N, C-alpha and C positions, 0 to 999 in steps of 0.2 A: 495851546491850540494847536490844533490839527492844519497839518500843511500836504500838500499835495503837490506832487511835479508831473507837469505835463511835458511832452516830446510830441513835438508833431512831426509828423515821419511820413515821404514818400520814396521807398527804393532803397531806404538807409539799412539795409542788412550789417554795412561791412562796420557803420558806426554802433546801433543802435544798443547790443548789447553788452559795449565796453561805458557809455553815455548811463545806461542805467544802474552800472555799479558803483557813477560816484553820487548815486542818488540814494542811498542807503538810509538817509538821517530823516527824510520824508517818509511821513506815515504810508503815504499810498503814491504808488507810480502808475501813472495812465498813458501810453501809447496811444496819439491819437492819429490814427492812420488814413491816408487818403489815398484809396487802390492801390498799396503796393503793387508789383509782378514780380517783386524779387520774396524771398523768405522773410523780411524784416517782420512781418503779423509771427511766424514762428517760433523766431529767435525770442520776440521780445516779451512773449508768453513763457517761453522757457528759461527767462530771466527774473521772472516774478512780476512783471506788470499786467497790468489790467488792459486790453486792448477795446478800443472804439473803434468801428472804421466807419469816414464822413465824406462823402464826396467835398471836393475842394472844386470852390470857388474863385477864391482871393485868402491872400495872409490873415486879413483882418476878418473875414467873416468867419474863416477855421479858428483862429483863436477864440474869436464870441460864442462857438459853435461848443465850442471845448471848457469855457467859464460857465455856457450855459446847461452843460453836461454835469460839471460838478455841483453846481447850485442846487439839481435838481435831483442829486444823492439821497437827499434825505436823511434818515438816521448816520450820527456820526458825521455832523455834515463838518465839509472843510469848511477853514476859515483864513486859511490862506493857499493862493495856487502860485508856485513857480514857474515859469517857462522856460527850456533850456532846447534848445536844436539839439539834433544829434550827433551833430559834430561837435559840440561842447562838452567841455567836463567839468566837473566841481568839486574845487580843491578840498582836502578836509578844512585847511583855515577859514575857507567861506563858508564850509557845510554850518560850524561853527558859529559863523556871523551872522548868517541867515536865521538860524534858531533864536538867537538873541533876539531877533529884530521882532519875531514873532509875538515878544509879551510888549512889544512897545506900545504906546496909547491909541486909541480908534480914532486919535486926528489924524494918523498915518495910514493915506491908502493905497505908499504905494512905496517901495524904495525900488533904484534904480543901481545898477550894478556896473562896475565898470570889465573890460575884458582885454585878455592878455591874446591877441591875434599871431598866427603863425600864416604865413603867407610862403607860400613856394618851400616849406619846412622854417622860414629864417623869426626869429620874435621880432617887431615892425612897431616899430615906436614912433616913429616920425610920420607925418604926411596924415593926419587925419585918424589912423589906423588905433590910438592909445589917446585916452581912457577909450573911449566909443561906449557912451556909456551908455547899456537898456536899460531899459524899466520891466522888469522881469516879476517881480515879487509883488504879487495884487492882494487888496484884502477884496475879497469874495463879496460882492455888492457895493465896494463902494468904489471901483474902479472899470472904465470897458474901453472899447476897440474905436475909432471912427471910422466907420465903416465908409468914407469914402476916399479916406490913405489906401490903396489896396495891395501895395506892393511896402513899402516903407512903412509899417502901422507905427498910428500914433494910436497912447495912451490917453485915453481923458480921465482924471481923477476927481471925485468928489471929495478931496483931503488934500494934506503934506504929504509930497514926494519927499522920502529920505534917502541920501546915498549910501552905500557898504561901501567901506576902504578894500577890501579884498577883492579879486577878479576869476571871472569864469578864463576857462583856457578856452581858446576857441581855434580849432585848426582846420582853418579859413584858406581856399583854396589852396588843395595840394600839387595842382598840376597846374601849367600853362593852361590847360586847354580847357579844363573848368573854369577858372578866370574870364578867358573869353566868352564861354555856354554863358555864362551867368549876366557880365556885363550886356551882351548881346540883348538878354530879357530886358535889364535894366533902359538902356537908353532905349529898346522899341515903347517899353512905355512910359515912358521919358518924353520922349517923341508925340504918341498920344495923348496924352495930358498935356502939351504947350498948342496941341493941334486942335483941342477942344474947347483951350480958353482964347482962339482964335490967332494965336501966334505964328505972325508969318516971319521964316527968318530973312535976313538983309544979308547981301556979299558979304559984310565984314564979321558977321557971326561966324562963319567956316575959318577965320584967323584969329580973331582977338578971343572969340570965349574957349578955344583949345588953351591959346598961350597963357589967359587968366586962370583958367584951370590947373596949369603945371604950375606958374608963379604959386597960386593960392595952396599947392599941395608940397612943391617942394622947397616954398622960400618960408611965407606966413604959416602954417602946422610944419615946419622946419624937416620935409621930409631929407632933409641933409644928412641928418645926424642916424639914419639908415645907410648912409653911402651910397653905394651902384644899387644894390638892392635898392632903394628911395625913388633913385634916380629911375631906374627901370619902374617902379610902378606910377609915378607920376606922369613920365612918356604915356604910359599905358591909360591912364584916367585921361589924361589928354586927347589921346588917338578916340578914344570913345566921348566926348564932348566932340568932337567932329560928327562922329557918326551918326550922334541923336541929330542932329543937327540937315544933317542928309537925309535920313529918316523922314524929318519932318519935310522937307522942301519934297521928299517923294509923296509924302502923303497930300500936300498940296497941289500938285500936278495932278495927282488922280483924280482929285476932288474936282479941281477948274477941269479940266478935259470932261467929266463924265457927268 
């Protein structure tokens, strides 16, 4: 079974070569780039990847376009695709397990893979950061993306979804500034989704929703096992729950005024 690994990139010069180096077990590596302004494409090509440039709309459409590109390659057709982010690495034990899964019966449309998230350089096990399953190993033609889910992509499969035991290594949020930048994007998107669904914020949302987020992260999802690091992350996620409802309020104020 032929396997193509696909890395979606945008200004990932820092990570792309190291990521490609962990994908030598794949038959082909494609870097699907959305108009990087650094030397991501040059570094990817030097590392042996095939580079395809495609304008970015949202993550679901970008992954769909990458799947379509692989499906249309014709000769030497790829049966499986592995999606990897540039800040992720595939350890040897995971590479071996992925190759084993390629010979599974055709009833399997995809496999989900756990992730070891390193946040601010620390392996984080509580608070919902592990196992953090990602459905990334897809059988071509048997899985596609829900185009209505633009950020937190959802895979729709026409067969069984299996689970891989070995974990991806994800160097997630190396710096607090990176964390804040990404969470601002997520909360803006989530506020827009709520607004488009007609949800209006209530006064109690500004208190109860952050408290619920904190309790969920720190207690229910056992963020406390990561000590002060887990407490810090739970507080940060609670803060951005408040930010989401403040952004939602602004959207409604602009709507009502205009």
